[in-house]
C-alpha positions in Angstrom: -0.5 14.8 -16.7 0.2 14.5 -12.9 -0.2 11.1 -11.4 -0.5 10.4 -7.7 1.3 7.2 -7.1 2.9 7.9 -3.7 3.6 5.8 -0.7 0.4 7.0 0.9 -1.7 5.1 -1.5 -0.5 1.6 -0.5 -1.7 -0.7 2.2 0.9 -3.2 3.2 0.4 -6.0 5.8 3.5 -5.6 7.9 3.5 -9.3 9.0 4.0 -10.6 5.5 4.9 -7.5 3.5 2.1 -8.1 1.1 0.5 -5.1 -0.7 -3.2 -5.6 0.1 -4.6 -2.3 -1.1 -3.4 0.3 -3.5 -4.7 3.1 -5.7 -3.5 4.9 -8.7 -5.1 8.2 -9.5 -4.9 11.5 -11.4 -6.5 13.1 -8.3 -5.3 13.6 -4.8 -8.7 13.4 -3.1 -9.2 11.1 -0.2 -11.8 9.1 -2.2 -9.4 8.5 -5.1 -6.4 7.6 -3.0 -6.7 6.6 0.7 -10.3 5.4 0.6 -9.9 3.3 -2.5 -6.7 1.7 -1.2 -8.3 1.0 2.1 -11.4 -0.5 0.6 -9.3 -2.9 -1.5 -7.4 -3.9 1.6 -10.6 -4.6 3.4 -11.7 -7.0 0.6 -8.5 -9.0 0.9 -8.2 -8.9 4.7 -11.2 -8.5 6.9 -9.8 -6.0 9.4 -10.8 -6.2 13.1 -9.3 -3.9 15.6 -6.3 -3.2 13.4 -4.1 -0.1 13.3 -3.1 1.9 10.3 0.0 4.0 10.1 -0.3 6.7 7.4 1.9 9.7 6.9 0.4 13.2 7.5 -1.2 13.6 4.1 -4.5 15.6 3.9 -6.3 12.6 2.5 -5.7 10.8 5.8 -6.9 13.7 7.9 -10.1 13.9 5.8 -13.3 13.3 7.7 -14.5 10.7 5.2 -11.4 8.6 5.7 -11.5 8.9 9.5 -15.2 7.9 9.5 -14.5 4.9 7.3 -11.7 3.7 9.7 -14.0 4.2 12.7 -16.7 2.1 11.0 -14.3 -0.8 10.9 -13.0 -0.2 14.5 -9.6 0.7 13.2 -7.2 3.1 15.0 -5.2 5.6 13.1 -1.7 6.5 14.2 -0.3 9.3 12.0 3.4 9.6 11.6 5.3 12.4 13.3 5.9 15.6 11.4 9.1 15.4 9.4 10.0 11.9 10.5 10.5 9.6 7.5 11.3 6.6 9.8 7.7 6.3 10.9 6.7 5.3 7.4 10.0 3.6 6.5 8.5 0.3 5.2 6.1 2.0 2.8 8.9 4.4 1.6 11.1 1.4 1.0 8.4 -0.3 -1.0 7.9 2.7 -3.1 11.7 3.0 -3.8 11.7 -0.7 -4.8 8.7 -0.2 -7.1 10.3 2.7 -8.9 13.6 0.8 -9.2 12.1 -2.4 -10.5 9.6 -1.0 -12.9 10.8 -1.3 -16.5 12.9 1.6 -17.8 10.9 4.3 -19.5 7.8 3.8 -17.3 7.6 7.6 -17.0 6.6 7.8 -20.7 3.7 5.4 -20.6 0.1 6.5 -20.8 -2.0 6.5 -17.7 -3.6 3.2 -18.5 -0.3 1.6 -19.6 1.3 2.6 -16.3 -1.7 1.5 -14.3 -1.4 -2.0 -15.9 2.4 -2.0 -15.2 1.7 -1.2 -11.6 -1.0 -3.8 -11.3 1.3 -6.5 -12.8 4.1 -5.5 -10.6 2.1 -5.7 -7.4 -0.3 -8.5 -8.1 1.9 -10.8 -10.2 5.5 -10.0 -9.3 5.8 -8.4 -5.8 3.2 -10.4 -3.9 3.7 -13.8 -5.5 7.3 -14.0 -6.8 9.6 -11.4 -5.2 11.7 -12.8 -2.4 12.2 -10.6 0.7 15.2 -10.7 3.0 12.9 -9.5 5.8 10.8 -12.6 5.3 13.8 -15.0 5.3 13.8 -15.0 1.5 10.1 -16.0 1.1 7.5 -14.2 -1.0 4.8 -12.3 0.7 2.2 -14.9 -0.2 4.4 -17.7 1.1 4.7 -15.9 4.3 1.0 -15.3 4.5 0.5 -19.1 4.1 3.0 -19.8 6.8 1.5 -17.3 9.2 -2.0 -18.8 8.5 -0.7 -22.3 9.4 0.7 -21.0 12.6 -2.4 -19.1 13.7 
């Protein structure tokens, strides 16, 4: 079984490092990956004239995804070919995810792994994990702080 759990399927708010949209799929279609993650992000954060910085994956070049972005007034800026630095924050998150998931996660069933990833993102990463880039706050603490300032 091949699972598509790559850095392309995550939406992170760069201001507070919170994962606001994600997808987990056995298919690499734009609907199963990019569109699903984007729709989840739109539920959590109402985007208005935002920018999205995906890599050069085909799901981001898909007409359906580009049309969805346009309907929200969102500008897409794709990373440069062969330049991992353009997507460094997402790549760093994915490395952290793979490092911090419990050992043996590769042997879990699809549903077991999906639940592990849900718990990691929604319970641990966003609510409890401290980030040096956030002055050792959690993403949700930083979101609250930024909301007070705004």
